[in-house]
C-alpha positions as CSV (number, residue, x, y, z in Angstrom):
1,M,43.0,-5.3,-20.6
2,K,40.4,-3.1,-18.9
3,D,36.7,-3.4,-19.7
4,T,35.1,-0.6,-21.6
5,L,32.3,1.5,-20.1
6,A,29.7,-0.5,-21.9
7,Q,31.2,-3.8,-20.7
8,R,31.2,-2.6,-17.1
9,M,27.6,-1.5,-17.4
10,L,26.3,-4.7,-19.1
11,P,26.4,-7.0,-16.1
12,K,24.4,-4.5,-14.0
13,K,21.9,-4.2,-16.8
14,R,21.5,-8.0,-17.0
15,I,21.0,-8.2,-13.2
16,W,18.4,-5.6,-13.3
17,L,16.6,-7.3,-16.2
18,R,16.7,-10.6,-14.3
19,G,15.0,-9.1,-11.3
20,G,17.6,-7.2,-9.3
21,D,16.8,-7.2,-5.6
22,P,13.6,-9.3,-5.2
23,A,12.5,-7.5,-2.0
24,L,12.8,-4.1,-3.7
25,L,10.9,-5.2,-6.8
26,R,8.2,-6.8,-4.5
27,D,7.9,-3.6,-2.5
28,C,7.7,-1.4,-5.7
29,A,4.9,-3.6,-7.1
30,R,3.0,-3.4,-3.8
31,M,3.4,0.4,-3.7
32,L,2.2,0.6,-7.3
33,A,-0.9,-1.4,-6.5
34,E,-1.7,0.3,-3.3
35,G,-1.3,3.8,-4.8
36,F,-3.6,2.8,-7.6
37,L,-6.3,1.4,-5.2
38,L,-6.1,4.3,-2.8
39,S,-6.9,6.7,-5.5
40,G,-10.5,5.5,-5.5
41,A,-11.2,6.6,-1.9
42,S,-13.7,9.5,-1.8
43,L,-16.0,11.3,0.6
44,H,-19.4,12.4,-0.6
45,G,-18.2,12.1,-4.2
46,Q,-15.1,14.3,-3.6
47,I,-11.7,12.9,-4.4
48,L,-9.3,12.3,-1.4
49,P,-5.5,12.6,-1.3
50,F,-4.7,9.2,0.2
51,A,-2.9,7.9,-2.8
52,A,-0.7,11.0,-3.1
53,C,0.0,10.8,0.7
54,L,1.4,7.2,0.2
55,A,4.0,8.6,-2.2
56,A,4.8,11.4,0.1
57,A,5.2,9.1,3.1
58,Q,7.9,7.1,1.3
59,P,11.6,8.0,1.6
60,S,12.9,9.1,-1.8
61,G,13.7,6.2,-4.0
62,L,12.1,3.6,-6.3
63,R,9.4,2.8,-3.8
64,A,8.3,6.4,-3.7
65,V,8.3,6.6,-7.5
66,A,6.3,3.4,-7.7
67,A,3.7,4.8,-5.3
68,A,3.5,8.1,-7.1
69,A,3.1,6.3,-10.5
70,G,0.3,4.2,-9.1
71,A,-1.4,7.2,-7.6
72,V,-1.2,9.2,-10.9
73,A,-2.4,6.3,-13.0
74,G,-5.3,5.7,-10.6
75,Y,-6.4,9.3,-10.4
76,L,-6.3,9.8,-14.2
77,L,-8.0,6.5,-15.1
78,R,-10.7,6.6,-12.4
79,W,-11.5,10.3,-12.1
80,G,-10.6,11.9,-15.4
81,A,-8.0,14.5,-16.1
82,A,-10.0,17.5,-14.9
83,E,-11.0,16.3,-11.5
84,A,-7.6,14.5,-10.9
85,A,-5.4,17.4,-11.8
86,E,-5.0,18.7,-8.3
87,M,-4.2,15.2,-6.8
88,V,-1.8,14.4,-9.6
89,A,0.0,17.6,-8.9
90,L,0.1,16.8,-5.2
91,A,1.7,13.4,-5.9
92,C,4.3,14.9,-8.2
93,M,5.1,17.9,-6.0
94,S,5.3,15.8,-2.8
95,L,7.8,13.5,-4.6
96,A,9.8,16.4,-5.8
97,A,9.8,18.1,-2.4
98,A,11.0,14.9,-0.7
99,A,13.9,14.7,-3.2
100,L,14.7,18.3,-2.7
101,F,15.1,18.1,1.0
102,Q,16.9,14.7,0.9
103,G,20.3,15.0,2.7
104,T,19.2,17.7,5.1
105,A,18.3,17.4,8.8
106,L,14.6,18.2,8.2
107,P,13.4,14.7,7.0
108,R,14.6,13.3,10.4
109,L,11.8,15.2,12.1
110,R,8.7,13.1,12.5
111,W,6.3,15.9,11.6
112,F,8.2,17.2,8.5
113,Y,6.7,15.0,5.8
114,P,3.1,15.3,7.1
115,A,3.5,19.1,7.4
116,L,5.1,19.3,3.9
117,T,2.3,17.3,2.4
118,A,-0.4,19.3,4.1
119,A,1.2,22.6,3.0
120,V,1.4,21.4,-0.7
121,C,-2.2,20.3,-0.6
122,A,-3.3,23.5,1.0
123,V,-1.5,25.6,-1.7
124,L,-2.9,23.5,-4.6
125,G,-6.4,23.6,-3.2
126,G,-6.3,27.2,-2.3
127,V,-6.7,28.3,-5.9
128,S,-10.2,27.0,-6.0
129,L,-11.3,29.1,-3.0
130,F,-11.3,32.4,-4.9
131,G,-14.9,33.5,-5.1
132,Q,-16.2,30.2,-3.7
133,A,-16.3,30.4,0.1
134,R,-18.6,27.4,0.3
135,L,-15.6,25.2,-0.6
136,L,-13.7,26.2,2.5
137,P,-14.8,23.2,4.6
138,L,-13.8,20.8,1.8
139,W,-10.4,22.6,1.5
140,C,-9.7,22.2,5.2
141,A,-10.8,18.6,5.2
142,K,-8.4,17.8,2.3
143,W,-5.2,19.3,3.7
144,L,-6.0,17.9,7.2
145,S,-6.7,14.4,5.9
146,A,-3.4,14.7,3.9
147,A,-1.4,15.4,7.0
148,L,-3.1,12.6,9.0
149,A,-2.8,10.1,6.2
150,C,0.9,10.8,5.6
151,A,1.7,10.5,9.3
152,V,-0.3,7.2,9.6
153,F,1.3,5.8,6.4
154,R,4.8,6.6,7.7
155,L,4.0,4.7,10.9
156,A,2.7,1.7,8.8
157,L,6.0,1.6,6.9
158,R,7.9,1.5,10.2
159,G,5.9,-1.6,11.3
160,S,3.1,-0.2,13.5
161,R,0.3,-2.8,13.5
162,T,-2.5,-0.3,14.0
163,A,-1.2,1.9,11.2
164,K,-1.0,-1.1,8.9
165,L,-4.7,-1.8,9.7
166,V,-5.6,1.7,8.7
167,L,-3.7,1.5,5.5
168,A,-5.3,-1.8,4.6
169,A,-8.8,-0.4,5.4
170,L,-8.3,2.6,3.2
171,T,-6.9,0.5,0.4
172,A,-10.0,-1.7,0.6
173,A,-12.2,1.4,0.6
174,G,-10.4,2.6,-2.5
175,A,-10.9,-0.7,-4.2
176,S,-14.7,-0.6,-3.7
177,T,-15.3,1.6,-6.8
178,L,-12.7,-0.2,-9.0
179,V,-15.2,-2.6,-10.6
180,S,-18.8,-1.5,-10.7
181,Q,-20.3,-5.0,-11.0
182,V,-18.5,-6.5,-7.9
183,D,-17.7,-4.7,-4.7
184,L,-14.0,-5.6,-4.7
185,G,-13.4,-3.6,-1.5
186,L,-16.0,-5.5,0.4
187,A,-14.4,-8.8,-0.7
188,C,-10.9,-7.6,0.4
189,A,-12.3,-6.4,3.8
190,V,-14.1,-9.7,4.4
191,C,-10.9,-11.6,3.4
192,L,-8.7,-9.7,5.9
193,C,-11.3,-9.9,8.7
194,A,-11.8,-13.7,8.2
195,A,-8.0,-14.2,8.2
196,T,-7.4,-12.3,11.5
197,C,-10.7,-13.0,13.3
198,E,-10.2,-9.9,15.5
199,P,-12.7,-7.0,16.2
200,L,-10.1,-4.2,15.6
201,P,-9.5,-5.0,11.9
202,A,-13.2,-5.6,11.4
203,A,-14.0,-2.2,12.9
204,A,-11.3,-0.4,10.9
205,M,-12.4,-2.1,7.6
206,G,-16.1,-1.4,8.2
207,M,-15.7,2.3,9.1
208,A,-13.4,2.9,6.1
209,L,-15.9,1.3,3.7
210,D,-18.8,3.3,5.2
211,C,-16.9,6.6,5.1
212,F,-14.6,6.4,2.0
213,G,-16.0,3.4,0.0
214,A,-19.1,2.5,-1.9
215,A,-20.6,0.3,0.9
216,N,-23.1,1.1,3.7
217,H,-23.5,-0.5,7.1
218,A,-20.3,-2.4,6.5
219,T,-19.1,-1.8,10.1
220,L,-22.0,-3.9,11.5
221,A,-21.7,-6.5,8.8
222,L,-18.0,-7.1,9.6
223,L,-17.9,-6.5,13.3
224,L,-20.6,-8.9,14.3
225,P,-18.9,-12.1,12.9
226,A,-15.5,-10.9,14.2
227,V,-16.9,-10.6,17.8
228,L,-18.6,-14.0,17.6
229,A,-15.5,-15.7,16.2
230,Q,-13.7,-14.9,19.4
231,R,-16.1,-17.2,21.2
232,L,-15.5,-20.2,19.0
233,P,-13.4,-23.1,20.3
234,Q,-9.7,-22.8,19.3
235,G,-9.6,-26.1,17.4
236,R,-12.4,-25.4,15.0
237,R,-12.1,-21.6,14.7
238,S,-10.7,-21.6,11.2
239,F,-13.7,-23.4,9.6
240,L,-16.5,-21.9,11.8
241,S,-15.2,-18.3,11.4
242,G,-15.2,-18.7,7.7
243,V,-18.9,-19.8,7.9
244,L,-19.7,-16.8,10.1
245,F,-18.1,-14.3,7.7
246,A,-19.9,-15.9,4.7
247,V,-23.4,-15.8,6.4
248,L,-23.6,-12.9,8.8
249,P,-22.5,-10.0,6.5
250,N,-25.0,-11.2,3.8
251,A,-27.7,-11.4,6.5
252,A,-26.9,-7.8,7.6
253,L,-27.0,-6.5,4.1
254,L,-30.3,-8.3,3.5
255,L,-31.7,-6.7,6.7
256,F,-30.9,-3.2,5.5
257,G,-32.1,-3.9,2.0
258,E,-28.7,-3.7,0.3
259,A,-28.3,-7.4,-0.6
260,S,-27.4,-8.3,-4.2
261,V,-25.9,-11.1,-6.1
262,A,-22.6,-9.1,-6.5
263,A,-22.4,-8.3,-2.8
264,A,-23.1,-12.0,-1.9
265,L,-20.4,-13.1,-4.3
266,A,-17.9,-10.6,-2.8
267,V,-18.7,-11.7,0.7
268,C,-18.5,-15.5,0.1
269,S,-15.3,-15.2,-2.0
270,G,-13.7,-13.0,0.6
271,A,-14.6,-15.4,3.4
272,A,-13.2,-18.4,1.5
273,L,-10.0,-16.7,0.7
274,G,-9.7,-15.4,4.3
275,T,-10.1,-18.9,5.7
276,L,-7.4,-20.2,3.5
277,A,-5.1,-17.3,4.4
278,R,-5.7,-17.9,8.1
279,R,-4.7,-21.6,7.7
280,R,-1.6,-20.7,5.7
281,G,-0.6,-17.7,7.9
282,W,-0.4,-15.4,4.9
283,F,-1.3,-12.2,6.8
284,S,0.4,-13.1,10.2
285,R,3.7,-11.5,9.4
286,E,2.3,-8.6,7.3
287,M,-0.1,-7.5,10.1
288,G,2.7,-7.7,12.8
289,S,1.5,-10.8,14.7
290,E,3.8,-13.7,13.8
291,T,2.2,-17.0,14.3
292,G,2.5,-20.4,12.8
293,D,5.7,-21.9,11.4
294,G,7.5,-18.5,11.2
295,A,7.2,-17.8,14.9
296,L,8.1,-21.4,15.7
297,A,11.2,-21.2,13.6
298,R,12.2,-17.9,15.3
299,L,11.9,-19.6,18.7
300,E,14.1,-22.5,17.5
301,N,16.7,-20.2,16.1
302,A,16.8,-18.2,19.3
303,A,17.3,-21.5,21.3
304,Q,20.1,-22.6,19.0
305,T,21.7,-19.2,19.3
306,L,21.7,-19.4,23.1
307,E,23.2,-22.9,22.9
308,L,25.9,-21.7,20.6
309,L,26.8,-19.0,23.0
310,R,27.0,-21.6,25.8
311,T,29.3,-23.8,23.8
312,R,31.7,-20.9,23.1
313,L,32.3,-20.3,26.8
314,P,35.7,-21.7,28.0
315,R,35.6,-25.1,29.6
316,S,36.5,-25.7,33.2
317,E,40.2,-25.6,34.0
318,T,42.0,-28.0,36.2
319,S,43.6,-26.7,39.4
320,P,47.2,-25.6,38.8
321,G,48.2,-27.3,42.2
322,V,51.9,-27.4,43.2
323,S,53.2,-26.2,39.9
324,E,52.2,-22.7,40.8
325,A,55.2,-22.7,43.2
326,E,57.5,-22.2,40.1
327,S,56.0,-18.8,39.5
328,V,56.3,-17.9,43.2
329,Y,60.0,-18.9,43.3
330,D,60.7,-17.1,40.0
331,G,59.3,-13.9,41.3
332,A,61.1,-14.1,44.6
333,A,64.4,-14.9,42.9
334,E,64.0,-11.9,40.6
335,R,63.5,-9.7,43.7
336,V,66.2,-11.0,46.0
337,C,68.6,-13.5,44.3
338,R,69.3,-11.6,41.1
339,C,71.4,-9.0,43.0
340,C,73.1,-11.5,45.4
341,A,76.8,-12.2,45.1
342,R,76.1,-16.0,45.4
343,F,73.5,-16.0,42.5
344,H,75.7,-18.1,40.1
345,R,76.7,-20.5,42.9
346,C,73.1,-21.2,43.9
347,W,71.3,-21.1,40.6
348,E,74.0,-22.4,38.2
349,R,76.7,-24.6,39.9
350,R,74.3,-26.0,42.6
351,A,71.1,-25.6,40.6
352,E,70.0,-29.2,41.3
353,Q,70.3,-28.9,45.1
354,T,68.5,-25.6,45.0
355,Y,65.7,-27.0,42.9
356,D,65.3,-30.0,45.3
357,A,65.2,-27.7,48.3
358,L,62.5,-25.4,46.8
359,T,60.4,-28.3,45.5
360,G,60.4,-30.1,48.8
361,A,59.1,-27.0,50.6
362,A,56.5,-26.1,47.9
363,R,53.6,-28.3,49.0
364,R,53.8,-27.2,52.7
365,I,54.0,-23.6,51.7
366,I,51.0,-23.7,49.4
367,E,48.8,-25.8,51.7
368,R,49.6,-23.4,54.6
369,G,49.3,-20.2,52.5
370,T,52.5,-18.7,53.9
371,A,56.2,-19.5,54.0
372,T,58.7,-19.7,56.9
373,A,62.4,-20.3,57.0
374,E,61.9,-23.7,58.7
375,D,60.2,-25.0,55.5
376,F,63.6,-25.2,53.8
377,P,66.4,-27.6,54.6
378,Q,69.0,-26.5,57.1
379,E,71.8,-26.6,54.5
380,F,69.8,-24.3,52.2
381,R,69.2,-21.8,55.1
382,E,72.9,-21.7,56.1
383,N,74.1,-21.1,52.5
384,C,71.5,-18.3,51.7
385,C,72.8,-14.8,52.4
386,H,69.3,-13.2,52.4
387,M,67.1,-15.9,53.9
388,E,64.7,-13.4,55.7
389,G,64.3,-11.3,52.5
390,F,63.8,-14.4,50.4
391,V,61.0,-15.7,52.7
392,T,59.4,-12.2,52.6
393,A,59.5,-12.1,48.8
394,I,58.0,-15.6,48.7
395,N,55.1,-14.5,50.9
396,A,54.5,-11.5,48.7
397,E,54.5,-13.6,45.6
398,L,52.3,-16.2,47.3
399,E,49.7,-13.6,48.2
400,G,49.6,-12.6,44.5
401,M,49.3,-16.3,43.5
402,L,46.4,-16.9,45.9
403,F,44.7,-13.8,44.6
404,R,45.0,-14.9,41.0
405,R,43.8,-18.4,42.0
406,R,40.7,-16.9,43.6
407,Y,40.1,-14.7,40.6
408,R,40.3,-17.8,38.3
409,M,37.9,-19.7,40.5
410,E,35.4,-16.8,40.6
411,L,35.7,-16.4,36.8
412,Q,35.1,-20.1,36.3
413,E,32.1,-20.0,38.6
414,S,30.6,-17.0,36.7
415,R,31.1,-18.9,33.4
416,Q,29.3,-21.9,34.9
417,V,26.4,-19.7,36.0
418,L,26.1,-18.1,32.6
419,A,26.3,-21.5,30.8
420,Q,23.5,-22.9,33.0
421,E,21.3,-19.9,32.5
422,L,21.8,-19.9,28.7
423,E,20.9,-23.6,28.7
424,S,17.8,-23.0,30.9
425,L,16.6,-20.2,28.6
426,A,17.2,-22.4,25.5
427,S,15.1,-25.2,27.1
428,Y,12.4,-22.7,27.9
429,L,12.2,-21.5,24.3
430,R,12.0,-25.0,23.0
431,A,9.3,-25.8,25.5
432,V,7.2,-22.8,24.4
433,R,7.7,-23.9,20.8
434,T,6.5,-27.5,21.3
435,Q,3.8,-27.0,24.0
436,T,0.2,-27.6,23.2
437,P,-2.6,-25.1,24.1
438,P,-3.4,-25.2,27.8
439,K,-6.5,-27.1,28.9
440,S,-9.4,-25.4,30.5
441,A,-9.2,-25.0,34.3
442,A,-12.5,-26.8,34.5
443,E,-10.9,-30.0,33.3
444,V,-8.5,-30.6,36.3
445,S,-9.1,-33.6,38.5
446,F,-8.0,-32.1,41.8
447,L,-8.3,-28.9,43.7
448,P,-5.5,-27.9,46.1
449,E,-6.2,-27.1,49.8
450,V,-3.4,-25.1,51.4
451,G,-3.0,-24.2,55.0
452,I,-0.4,-21.5,56.1
453,C,0.3,-20.5,59.6
454,S,3.2,-18.2,60.6
455,V,4.5,-16.3,63.6
456,G,7.5,-14.2,64.2
457,K,10.2,-14.6,66.8
458,D,8.9,-13.8,70.3
459,G,5.5,-13.1,68.8
460,S,6.7,-10.4,66.5
461,R,4.5,-9.4,63.6
462,V,7.5,-9.3,61.2
463,S,8.6,-12.8,60.1
464,G,11.6,-13.7,58.0
465,D,9.6,-16.6,56.5
466,R,7.5,-16.1,53.4
467,G,5.0,-18.4,51.7
468,A,3.0,-18.3,48.4
469,C,0.7,-20.5,46.4
470,F,-0.5,-19.9,42.8
471,R,-1.7,-21.6,39.7
472,G,0.7,-22.3,36.8
473,T,0.0,-21.8,33.1
474,R,-0.9,-25.4,32.2
475,G,-3.1,-26.9,34.9
476,D,-0.4,-27.1,37.5
477,Y,-0.1,-25.5,41.0
478,Y,2.9,-24.2,42.9
479,V,3.5,-23.8,46.6
480,L,6.6,-21.9,47.9
481,L,8.1,-21.5,51.3
482,C,11.2,-19.3,51.7
483,D,13.1,-18.8,55.0
484,G,15.3,-15.7,55.1
485,M,18.5,-15.9,57.1
486,G,18.1,-14.4,60.5
487,T,15.0,-12.6,61.8
488,G,13.4,-9.2,61.5
489,A,12.7,-6.8,58.7
490,E,15.9,-7.6,56.7
491,A,15.2,-11.4,56.6
492,S,11.5,-10.6,55.7
493,R,12.7,-8.5,52.8
494,T,15.1,-11.1,51.5
495,S,12.5,-13.9,51.6
496,A,9.9,-11.7,49.9
497,E,12.3,-10.8,47.1
498,T,13.0,-14.5,46.6
499,V,9.3,-15.4,46.4
500,R,8.6,-12.6,44.0
501,L,11.4,-13.6,41.6
502,L,10.6,-17.3,41.6
503,E,6.9,-16.6,41.2
504,R,7.5,-14.5,38.1
505,L,9.8,-17.1,36.6
506,L,7.3,-19.9,37.2
507,R,4.3,-18.0,36.0
508,V,5.8,-17.5,32.5
509,G,6.1,-21.3,32.2
510,L,9.8,-21.9,33.1
511,D,10.6,-25.4,34.4
512,P,11.0,-25.4,38.2
513,Q,14.5,-26.8,38.0
514,D,15.6,-24.1,35.6
515,A,13.9,-21.4,37.6
516,L,15.9,-22.4,40.7
517,Q,19.1,-22.5,38.7
518,I,18.5,-19.0,37.4
519,Y,17.8,-17.8,40.9
520,N,21.0,-19.4,42.2
521,G,23.0,-17.8,39.4
522,A,21.5,-14.4,40.1
523,E,22.4,-14.7,43.8
524,L,26.0,-15.8,43.0
525,L,26.6,-12.9,40.5
526,R,25.1,-10.4,43.0
527,G,27.3,-11.6,45.8
528,A,24.5,-11.8,48.3
529,E,25.5,-11.7,52.0
530,R,22.1,-13.0,53.2
531,F,20.7,-16.3,52.0
532,T,17.3,-17.8,51.7
533,T,16.3,-21.5,51.9
534,I,13.6,-22.7,49.4
535,D,10.9,-25.3,49.5
536,L,9.1,-25.5,46.1
537,L,6.3,-27.9,45.4
538,H,5.0,-28.4,41.9
539,I,1.6,-30.2,41.6
540,D,0.0,-31.6,38.5
541,L,-3.7,-31.0,39.1
542,Y,-4.7,-33.6,36.4
543,S,-2.8,-36.6,37.9
544,G,-2.3,-35.6,41.5
545,E,1.5,-36.2,41.2
546,A,3.9,-33.7,42.6
547,E,7.6,-32.7,42.6
548,L,9.2,-31.3,45.7
549,Y,12.4,-29.2,45.3
550,K,14.3,-28.5,48.5
551,W,17.4,-26.2,48.6
552,G,18.9,-25.7,52.0
553,A,15.5,-25.9,53.7
554,A,14.5,-27.7,56.9
555,P,13.1,-31.3,56.5
556,S,9.5,-31.7,55.3
557,Y,7.0,-34.4,56.1
558,W,4.8,-36.5,53.9
559,R,1.9,-38.1,55.6
560,D,-0.6,-40.7,54.4
561,A,-3.2,-42.9,56.3
562,R,-0.4,-45.2,57.6
563,E,2.7,-43.2,58.4
564,A,4.6,-39.9,58.2
565,K,7.9,-39.8,56.4
566,K,10.7,-37.2,56.9
567,I,12.0,-35.7,53.6
568,G,15.2,-33.8,53.1
569,T,18.7,-33.5,54.3
570,A,21.0,-30.7,55.5
571,A,22.4,-28.8,52.4
572,P,23.8,-25.3,51.7
573,P,21.2,-22.8,50.5
574,P,21.2,-21.3,47.0
575,G,23.7,-18.5,46.3
576,V,26.7,-20.4,47.8
577,G,28.1,-22.2,44.7
578,V,27.3,-23.8,41.4
579,G,27.4,-27.5,40.4
580,G,28.1,-30.5,42.6
581,V,26.3,-30.3,46.0
582,N,25.0,-26.8,45.1
583,T,21.8,-28.1,43.4
584,P,18.3,-28.6,44.8
585,E,17.1,-31.9,46.1
586,R,14.2,-33.4,44.1
587,Y,11.5,-35.7,45.4
588,H,8.6,-37.3,43.5
589,L,5.5,-37.5,45.6
590,S,1.8,-38.5,45.2
591,L,-0.9,-36.4,46.7
592,G,-3.9,-37.8,44.7
593,R,-5.1,-40.3,47.3
594,G,-5.6,-38.0,50.3
595,E,-1.9,-37.7,51.3
596,M,-0.7,-34.5,53.0
597,L,2.6,-32.7,52.7
598,V,3.9,-30.4,55.4
599,L,6.6,-27.8,54.8
600,V,8.1,-26.1,57.8
601,S,10.8,-23.5,58.3
602,D,13.8,-24.3,60.6
603,G,12.1,-22.7,63.6
604,A,9.1,-25.0,63.4
605,G,10.9,-28.3,62.8
606,G,12.0,-30.9,65.3
607,A,10.8,-34.0,67.1
608,Q,7.7,-32.3,68.5
609,T,6.6,-31.3,65.0
610,E,7.1,-34.8,63.7
611,A,5.2,-36.4,66.5
612,A,2.3,-33.9,66.1
613,I,2.1,-34.7,62.4
614,A,2.1,-38.5,63.0
615,A,-0.6,-38.2,65.7
616,Y,-3.0,-36.0,63.7
617,S,-6.0,-37.9,62.5
618,G,-7.9,-35.2,60.7
619,E,-8.0,-34.2,57.1
620,S,-7.9,-30.4,57.2
621,A,-4.7,-28.8,55.9
622,R,-5.5,-25.5,57.7
623,E,-6.2,-27.2,61.0
624,L,-2.9,-29.0,60.9
625,A,-0.9,-25.9,60.1
626,A,-2.4,-24.0,63.0
627,L,-1.9,-27.0,65.3
628,L,1.8,-27.2,64.5
629,I,2.5,-23.6,65.2
630,S,0.3,-23.1,68.3
631,G,2.1,-25.9,70.1
632,L,5.6,-24.6,69.7
633,P,7.5,-21.8,71.7
634,A,8.3,-18.9,69.4
635,Q,12.1,-18.9,69.8
636,D,12.5,-18.2,66.1
637,D,10.4,-17.3,63.1
638,M,8.1,-20.2,62.5
639,T,6.0,-21.1,59.5
640,A,4.1,-24.3,58.6
641,V,2.5,-24.9,55.2
642,T,0.3,-27.9,54.7
643,V,-0.9,-29.1,51.3
644,T,-3.4,-31.7,50.2
645,L,-5.6,-32.3,47.2
646,R,-9.4,-32.7,47.0
647,P,-11.1,-34.5,44.0
648,C,-13.2,-32.3,41.9
649,T,-16.9,-33.0,42.3
650,S,-18.0,-31.2,39.1
């Protein structure tokens, strides 16, 4: 039995009464309150159309109706029917015009709603111009402010942080005249400024209160503690900023003779509420700067999503091996044997002998990559009517099989690269989520001393080697030496690109191992024909410990007061493969007790270099780098990079 119309409508009515969509109801309540508060904004005692513009900036729907209702109620209750008639008409006509043009192409234009609101405001205010030319500047200011306010409010609804600040500032200005005993707008402005501790919101709030509210000198009173709060230490900023916003605005108001018990109460209550809001992160999402638990949760969700994508990649497949011969023989039989007069004799009556002959030859054929008649038994060759054609067909099928095998290997390699890079990015997001604020650079225990000396082949000014050294994000230091394959401009360009990419990956805080894996994957997917070897040294300037990553590079040398040790073995460079031997070598070193590390390109290595390092008795990294290069013939691009640490004296 079908439900009646009333029965079908009843569940919807119950849902609406229970709250319907919580987000929609929350937005409608906010629009109602903001429309009511904006109605109090004025300029030299003249009513302004900000509340009506909030309704006009909304797309047609319940939010626009709620904003219009708040604006109409605010104008009528706070200004009286006579003065508010023009603004009430503007709110209602803007709402009706938006509904009228809904469904056309005009609302898609960014300038349509601001222009429509300005036009309606100009028409309504134009009636008062007859015989009163002195009202012309006020009329122009009203319709111009209506256009600007509508445009700004539309940007605020789309998420613009600056537009949100303007909307909040105008709302606070409108709230200033709501209660005559307490400056509610000043309290709201202090609350928002104390919650954000940024000069921009303070300046916006102060200018809005000075221009459109009931306060004077609010810009100075709010901007001064906001600027000083930026100088406070990070750990105690919440408490000390609350003290600044409670004391300095009252001091500024007292200086200009505007202090009162009501103003002091508004400032102190706003500072206390703003400090609480900053600790809880109430305004972080609303003002477009996610911090706190919400941002951390988003980082964790992003890391989990990347790991989920990695797990959905197909796992590595085992090599098909000799069993691939079956597909080769099947294809050759379809081409040659199917039309042969002896087909039934070979493949039915003597199927076992044929199978043994083909299986015995399969391994030799696949290992060699091509087939010959001699691979098969003599009896099989004598009984086959089309031996030459059968061998040709096998080779054709074998070529296709090898192509498919290579394709599967490249596909699997690409999947491994993608899995490694997704895992590296997930690890990076988790590291960002859990890391503590970086310490000051003045707190490090060591300062690096780096010497770099380079010369091109046969004295050329263009070298295929490229070095770099730079500070990290958390009191660490990086030294890079990349040797491009070959010599000349092309090798120089390749090594420079490698240094540039690795430097950017490391500067954003990526782990060195992950940065190298991402670079290796990028080179594999690009199919690079030129390779670059990498020496990457990561130094902790607090402890003096270091990690050396070598990938295809020439051996390095670690030297202390007693001996010089050779570090590194021959290995393929990055961009050749993934997994297995295609990973960087990693060595843990200590440089905090005066040790010195020497990185050299392949042109500067050898027994002569090792002997010069062992015989050097000085302590200057720059001197040793120059000594190593000056004593070698320039038969190749040569670069020496020496690194040591000096204790901080201050």
